[in-house]
C-alpha positions as CSV (number, residue, x, y, z in Angstrom):
1,M,-205.4,-4.8,131.0
2,N,-203.3,-5.8,133.9
3,T,-201.7,-3.7,136.7
4,T,-198.4,-3.2,134.8
5,E,-200.3,-1.9,131.7
6,L,-202.4,0.4,133.9
7,L,-199.2,1.7,135.5
8,A,-197.8,2.4,132.0
9,L,-201.0,4.2,131.1
10,F,-200.8,6.3,134.2
11,R,-197.2,7.3,133.5
12,E,-198.0,8.2,129.9
13,E,-201.0,10.3,130.8
14,A,-199.4,12.0,133.8
15,T,-196.2,12.6,131.6
16,D,-194.2,10.8,134.2
17,N,-192.4,8.4,131.9
18,V,-188.8,9.5,132.3
19,A,-186.6,8.4,135.2
20,P,-186.3,9.5,137.9
21,Y,-190.1,9.2,138.2
22,L,-192.1,11.5,140.4
23,W,-194.0,8.5,141.8
24,S,-192.4,5.2,142.5
25,D,-193.9,2.0,140.9
26,S,-194.7,0.6,144.4
27,L,-196.6,3.8,145.3
28,I,-198.6,3.7,142.1
29,Y,-199.4,-0.1,142.6
30,G,-200.5,0.8,146.1
31,Y,-202.8,3.5,144.7
32,I,-204.2,1.0,142.1
33,D,-204.9,-1.5,144.7
34,E,-206.6,1.1,146.9
35,A,-208.7,2.2,143.9
36,Q,-210.1,-1.3,143.3
37,Q,-210.8,-1.8,147.0
38,Q,-212.7,1.5,147.1
39,L,-214.6,0.5,143.9
40,C,-215.6,-2.8,145.5
41,R,-216.7,-1.1,148.7
42,A,-218.9,1.3,146.7
43,T,-220.4,-1.6,144.7
44,F,-220.8,-4.0,147.6
45,G,-217.9,-6.3,146.5
46,L,-217.2,-9.1,144.1
47,A,-219.2,-12.2,143.9
48,D,-216.7,-14.8,145.0
49,P,-216.7,-17.9,142.7
50,R,-215.1,-19.8,145.5
51,T,-217.1,-21.1,148.4
52,Y,-215.8,-20.0,151.8
53,T,-215.9,-22.9,154.2
54,L,-216.6,-22.5,157.9
55,A,-215.4,-25.4,160.0
56,V,-217.9,-25.6,162.9
57,T,-216.6,-27.2,166.0
58,A,-218.7,-28.7,168.8
59,A,-219.3,-26.2,171.7
60,E,-217.8,-23.3,169.8
61,E,-220.1,-20.3,169.0
62,W,-217.7,-17.7,167.5
63,Y,-215.9,-18.0,164.2
64,A,-213.4,-15.7,162.5
65,I,-214.2,-14.9,158.9
66,D,-211.9,-13.4,156.2
67,P,-211.7,-9.6,156.7
68,K,-212.1,-9.3,152.9
69,I,-215.7,-10.6,153.2
70,L,-218.2,-7.7,152.9
71,I,-221.5,-9.5,152.7
72,L,-222.7,-13.0,153.5
73,L,-225.1,-14.0,150.8
74,S,-226.1,-17.6,151.8
75,A,-225.0,-20.4,154.0
76,A,-225.6,-24.2,153.7
77,D,-224.6,-27.3,155.5
78,S,-222.0,-28.9,153.4
79,V,-223.2,-32.5,154.0
80,T,-227.0,-32.2,153.8
81,G,-227.2,-29.0,151.7
82,R,-229.8,-27.6,154.1
83,N,-229.9,-23.8,154.0
84,I,-228.9,-22.0,157.1
85,S,-230.4,-18.5,157.7
86,I,-228.2,-15.5,158.1
87,H,-229.3,-12.7,160.4
88,S,-227.9,-9.4,161.5
89,S,-227.7,-8.8,165.3
90,E,-230.9,-6.7,165.1
91,Q,-232.8,-9.4,163.1
92,S,-231.7,-12.1,165.5
93,R,-233.4,-10.3,168.4
94,S,-236.7,-9.9,166.5
95,A,-236.5,-13.6,165.4
96,G,-236.4,-14.6,169.1
97,I,-232.8,-16.0,169.1
98,R,-231.5,-16.1,172.6
99,F,-227.9,-16.9,173.4
100,D,-228.9,-19.0,176.4
101,G,-226.6,-22.0,175.8
102,R,-229.1,-24.1,173.9
103,T,-227.3,-26.9,171.9
104,S,-228.2,-28.8,168.8
105,S,-226.6,-31.2,166.3
106,S,-227.1,-28.7,163.5
107,V,-226.6,-24.9,163.1
108,D,-229.9,-23.1,162.4
109,C,-228.6,-19.6,162.0
110,I,-225.5,-17.5,161.5
111,I,-225.5,-14.1,163.2
112,K,-223.3,-11.4,161.7
113,G,-222.5,-7.9,163.0
114,L,-222.0,-8.7,166.6
115,Q,-218.2,-8.4,166.3
116,K,-216.0,-7.3,163.5
117,N,-214.7,-10.1,161.3
118,F,-216.6,-12.7,163.3
119,V,-219.9,-14.6,163.1
120,R,-221.8,-16.4,165.8
121,V,-223.6,-19.7,165.2
122,W,-226.9,-20.6,166.9
123,P,-227.7,-22.8,168.6
124,V,-224.4,-23.9,170.1
125,P,-223.3,-26.9,168.0
126,S,-223.0,-30.3,169.7
127,V,-221.2,-31.9,166.8
128,N,-218.5,-30.9,164.3
129,S,-219.8,-29.9,160.8
130,T,-218.9,-27.7,157.9
131,V,-220.9,-24.7,156.5
132,N,-220.4,-23.4,153.0
133,L,-220.8,-19.6,152.6
134,S,-221.4,-17.6,149.5
135,T,-220.0,-14.1,149.8
136,L,-219.4,-10.8,148.3
137,R,-215.8,-9.7,149.1
138,L,-213.1,-7.2,148.4
139,P,-210.6,-8.1,145.7
140,L,-207.3,-9.8,146.5
141,D,-204.3,-7.6,146.9
142,I,-202.5,-6.9,143.7
143,E,-198.9,-6.6,142.6
144,A,-197.0,-5.9,139.4
145,G,-198.4,-7.8,136.4
146,D,-201.5,-9.1,138.2
147,D,-204.8,-9.3,136.4
148,F,-207.7,-7.5,137.9
149,E,-210.7,-9.4,139.4
150,I,-213.0,-6.4,138.7
151,D,-214.9,-6.2,135.4
152,D,-212.9,-4.7,132.5
153,Q,-215.3,-1.8,132.2
154,H,-214.1,-0.4,135.5
155,I,-210.4,-0.7,135.1
156,R,-209.7,2.5,133.3
157,N,-211.8,4.3,135.9
158,L,-209.3,3.2,138.6
159,L,-207.0,5.8,137.1
160,Q,-209.2,8.6,138.5
161,W,-208.4,7.4,142.0
162,V,-204.7,7.0,141.2
163,Y,-204.6,10.6,139.9
164,Y,-206.5,11.8,143.0
165,R,-204.0,10.1,145.3
166,A,-200.9,11.1,143.3
């Protein structure tokens, strides 16, 4: 089922299938998108089949990440394949990580949760590199006719949110 089919199902079940409609198509598509976003927040997001790449630049500590990323699962150096640990700000303190300007040719740790939609690398990189991140994320925004990224078993349940909003 795609978004257009879900809209048609909503119109049929809500007996809103004669123009002029009570709810516009764009409003219902917005509710459908909101419903899948809420579902993914409640279930910790979608496993992203793509690898998110973080281009690490020498002397830079802070990096913006896609706001759709909910959870960082793993990180690895793209050249060597070496795993890079991921810590929350609280874990970094207990692990003895100090932001004292120490530099290294490789990133040892990525710290999340210090600033919204940003991560910090430690130690400060002295050379450019690339880090591959595996993530859980929110679904991409949807429009008319788009297929859903969420599992088919959840799609019909999105209607409950649409009814709630409508």
